[in-house]
C-alpha positions in Angstrom: 0.0 0.0 0.0 1.1 3.6 -0.5 2.9 5.3 2.3 1.9 8.8 3.6 3.8 11.6 2.0 6.4 13.5 4.1 5.5 16.8 2.4 2.4 18.5 1.2 3.5 18.8 -2.4 4.9 15.3 -2.6 2.8 12.8 -4.5 2.3 9.4 -2.9 4.8 6.6 -3.9 3.4 3.4 -5.3 5.4 0.1 -4.6 4.7 -2.7 -7.0 5.7 -6.3 -6.0 6.0 -8.8 -8.8 5.7 -12.5 -7.9 6.7 -15.2 -10.5 5.3 -18.7 -9.8 7.2 -21.5 -11.6 4.5 -23.7 -13.1 6.6 -25.9 -15.4 5.9 -23.8 -18.5 8.7 -22.3 -20.6 11.0 -25.4 -20.4 12.4 -24.5 -23.8 14.2 -21.7 -22.0 16.2 -24.3 -20.0 19.2 -26.5 -20.9 17.6 -29.9 -21.2 17.5 -29.7 -25.0 21.2 -29.1 -25.1 21.9 -32.5 -23.5 19.6 -34.2 -25.9 21.2 -32.5 -28.9 24.7 -33.4 -27.6 23.7 -37.0 -27.4 22.3 -36.9 -30.9 25.5 -35.3 -32.3 27.6 -38.0 -30.5 25.5 -40.8 -31.9 25.8 -39.4 -35.4 29.5 -39.0 -35.1 29.8 -42.7 -34.0 27.6 -43.7 -36.9 29.7 -41.9 -39.5 32.9 -43.2 -37.9 31.5 -46.7 -38.3 30.8 -46.0 -42.0 34.3 -44.7 -42.5 35.8 -47.8 -40.9 33.8 -50.1 -43.1 34.9 -48.3 -46.2 38.6 -47.6 -45.3 39.6 -51.0 -43.9 40.1 -54.5 -45.3 38.2 -57.6 -44.3 41.2 -58.8 -42.2 41.5 -55.4 -40.5 37.7 -55.4 -39.7 38.0 -58.9 -38.1 40.9 -57.6 -36.0 38.8 -54.7 -34.8 35.9 -57.0 -34.0 38.2 -59.4 -32.1 39.6 -56.5 -30.2 36.1 -55.7 -28.8 35.1 -59.3 -28.3 34.2 -60.1 -24.7 36.8 -62.9 -24.2 39.7 -63.6 -21.9 43.3 -63.0 -22.7 45.4 -66.1 -22.8 48.7 -64.9 -21.4 50.2 -68.4 -21.7 50.5 -68.0 -25.4 53.3 -65.5 -25.0 54.4 -66.5 -21.5 53.2 -65.3 -18.1 53.9 -61.6 -18.0 55.6 -61.7 -21.4 52.9 -60.2 -23.5 52.9 -56.8 -25.1 50.3 -55.5 -22.7 52.6 -56.5 -19.7 55.7 -54.8 -21.1 57.1 -58.0 -22.7 58.6 -58.3 -26.2 57.1 -55.8 -28.6 56.0 -53.3 -25.9 56.4 -49.7 -26.9 56.9 -50.6 -30.6 54.4 -49.4 -33.1 52.6 -52.3 -34.9 52.0 -52.2 -38.6 48.3 -52.5 -39.6 45.5 -53.2 -37.3 46.4 -56.3 -35.3 44.6 -55.9 -32.0 45.3 -58.2 -29.1 45.3 -62.0 -29.3 42.2 -63.0 -27.3 41.3 -66.6 -26.6 38.7 -68.2 -24.4 40.6 -69.9 -21.6 38.7 -72.7 -20.0 38.8 -73.0 -16.3 41.3 -75.6 -15.2 39.9 -78.4 -13.2 41.4 -79.3 -9.8 41.4 -83.0 -10.5 43.9 -85.1 -12.4 47.3 -86.6 -11.7 50.7 -86.1 -13.0 49.8 -87.5 -16.4 46.3 -86.0 -16.7 45.5 -85.3 -20.4 49.0 -86.3 -21.6 49.5 -89.9 -20.5 48.4 -93.1 -22.1 44.9 -92.6 -20.8 44.6 -89.1 -22.3 43.6 -90.2 -25.8 40.1 -90.1 -27.3 40.9 -93.2 -29.3 41.3 -96.5 -27.6 44.0 -98.5 -29.4 42.4 -101.8 -28.3 39.0 -100.8 -29.4 40.3 -99.6 -32.8 42.0 -103.0 -33.4 38.8 -104.8 -32.5 36.9 -102.5 -34.9 39.3 -103.3 -37.7 38.7 -107.0 -37.2 34.9 -106.4 -37.2 35.2 -104.3 -40.4 37.1 -107.2 -42.1 34.4 -109.6 -41.1 31.6 -107.3 -42.4 33.4 -106.9 -45.7 33.7 -110.7 -46.2 30.1 -111.2 -45.3 28.8 -108.5 -47.7 31.0 -109.9 -50.5 29.7 -113.4 -49.8 26.0 -112.2 -49.9 26.5 -110.3 -53.1 28.2 -113.4 -54.7 25.3 -115.7 -53.9 22.5 -113.3 -54.7 22.0 -112.8 -58.4 20.5 -109.4 -58.2 23.3 -108.1 -55.9 26.0 -109.8 -57.9 25.3 -107.4 -60.8 26.2 -104.5 -58.4 29.5 -106.0 -57.2 31.5 -103.6 -59.4 29.6 -100.6 -58.0 30.7 -101.4 -54.4 34.1 -100.5 -53.0 35.5 -101.0 -49.5 38.0 -98.4 -48.5 39.7 -98.2 -45.0 40.0 -94.6 -43.8 41.2 -92.8 -40.7 37.5 -92.6 -39.7 36.6 -96.2 -40.2 35.5 -98.5 -43.1 33.9 -96.6 -46.0 31.6 -98.5 -48.3 31.2 -96.5 -51.6 28.2 -97.2 -53.8 29.4 -95.8 -57.1 27.6 -95.1 -60.4 29.0 -95.6 -63.8 28.0 -94.8 -67.4 25.8 -97.9 -67.6 24.2 -97.9 -64.1 23.0 -95.4 -61.5 21.9 -96.1 -57.9 19.3 -93.4 -58.2 16.9 -92.5 -60.9 18.4 -89.6 -62.9 18.3 -86.3 -61.1 16.1 -87.7 -58.3 16.5 -89.2 -54.8 14.6 -92.4 -55.7 16.7 -95.6 -55.2 16.5 -98.2 -57.9 15.1 -101.6 -56.7 18.6 -103.2 -56.9 20.2 -100.4 -55.0 17.5 -100.5 -52.4 18.1 -104.2 -51.9 21.8 -103.7 -51.6 21.4 -101.0 -48.9 19.0 -103.2 -47.1 21.6 -106.0 -47.1 24.2 -103.6 -45.7 21.7 -102.6 -42.9 21.2 -106.3 -41.9 25.0 -107.0 -42.0 26.0 -104.1 -39.7 22.9 -104.3 -37.4 24.7 -106.1 -34.6 27.8 -103.9 -34.4 27.9 -100.9 -32.1 29.7 -98.5 -34.5 28.0 -95.4 -35.6 27.5 -94.4 -39.2 28.3 -91.4 -41.4 26.7 -91.0 -44.8 28.0 -88.6 -47.4 26.4 -87.9 -50.8 28.4 -87.0 -53.9 27.4 -85.8 -57.4 29.2 -85.0 -60.7 29.6 -81.4 -61.9 26.8 -81.5 -64.5 24.6 -78.5 -63.6 20.8 -78.1 -63.5 18.9 -75.8 -65.7 17.4 -73.9 -62.8 19.7 -74.1 -59.8 17.0 -72.4 -57.7 14.7 -75.4 -58.0 17.4 -78.1 -57.7 21.2 -78.1 -57.5 24.0 -80.5 -56.8 24.2 -79.5 -53.1 20.6 -80.3 -52.5 20.7 -83.5 -54.6 23.8 -84.9 -52.8 22.4 -84.2 -49.3 19.0 -85.5 -50.3 20.5 -88.7 -51.6 22.4 -89.1 -48.4 19.2 -88.7 -46.4 17.4 -91.2 -48.7 20.1 -93.7 -48.0 19.8 -93.1 -44.3 16.0 -93.7 -44.5 16.6 -97.0 -46.3 19.1 -98.1 -43.7 16.6 -97.2 -40.9 13.9 -99.2 -42.7 16.4 -102.1 -42.7 16.5 -102.1 -38.9 19.1 -99.5 -37.8 18.0 -97.3 -34.9 18.3 -93.5 -35.1 21.1 -93.5 -32.5 23.4 -95.3 -35.0 23.5 -92.3 -37.4 26.2 -89.7 -36.4 26.5 -87.5 -39.5 24.5 -87.1 -42.8 25.9 -84.6 -45.3 26.2 -83.8 -49.0 29.2 -82.3 -50.7 27.9 -81.9 -54.3 30.9 -82.2 -56.7 33.5 -80.8 -54.3 35.2 -84.2 -53.7 35.3 -86.0 -57.1 36.6 -89.5 -57.4 37.8 -88.8 -60.9 39.6 -85.5 -60.2 40.6 -85.0 -63.9 37.0 -85.2 -65.1 34.4 -83.7 -62.6 31.5 -84.6 -65.0 32.4 -88.3 -65.0 29.4 -90.4 -63.8 31.6 -92.3 -61.4 31.8 -89.2 -59.3 28.1 -89.8 -58.4 28.2 -92.0 -55.3 27.0 -92.4 -51.8 29.6 -93.2 -49.1 28.5 -95.2 -46.0 31.2 -95.1 -43.4 31.3 -97.4 -40.3 33.1 -95.1 -37.8 35.6 -96.3 -35.2 34.2 -96.3 -31.7 35.2 -93.3 -29.6 37.4 -94.3 -26.7 36.7 -93.4 -23.1 39.3 -91.8 -20.8 40.7 -94.5 -18.5 39.7 -97.5 -20.6 
């Protein structure tokens, strides 16, 4: 309110009190937008940096960058305890050429068990020498039995030249091979011919009583299809391997006996000098050596 004047000719003085109540309006006059804008600029800078890295580096360099940021543990044993570049060892302080990054490996946690020869002694092998020797005798007996059955069965005797027994590091491989005059499957399909179906059924009965697991691999020649999107040699080789597996299963082999089914198209030709040779079309059935058990 106005105060009383001190003099007669003095006009009364008016005092105005201005009160500002903050009600949340006018936020655009604050600094919150500056923080959001700074975050946006930082994100854009990181994005353009990524684009630059993708365009300015090679595939090998990009892999090195990816490995650098991979959440793995560093194996210091590869360069000796305390001997790595990061710990001041050889190479520390010297500029590296290119983008190499750090050598990062997943280091498994060491178990507390094991003796002086754990993992390195005679019992530290996945392959049991005694079991392998027994498997070789079993494979020889299977080969003799199959040859005998093909000899006494007229329909199978015609296919004797199509069957090959090949010892490998994995086990005994039985190749069912095509030629210019005969094919195990109808041309371009996965349908077994009656004779080939009988042969695979005979193989199933012969190996039914042994514990060895089985690997089946399909092969084709290099003759291409008209429309590779509809059918190609990769699909044909794997499908023929699966068709062979189904016939073995129908012959009495349980699902647990099959360890690997795969098709390799024309990538492993039998006749390397002529990839289109019909003999490159084959199905390989391999009886695998039994896996040893530690301590046995």
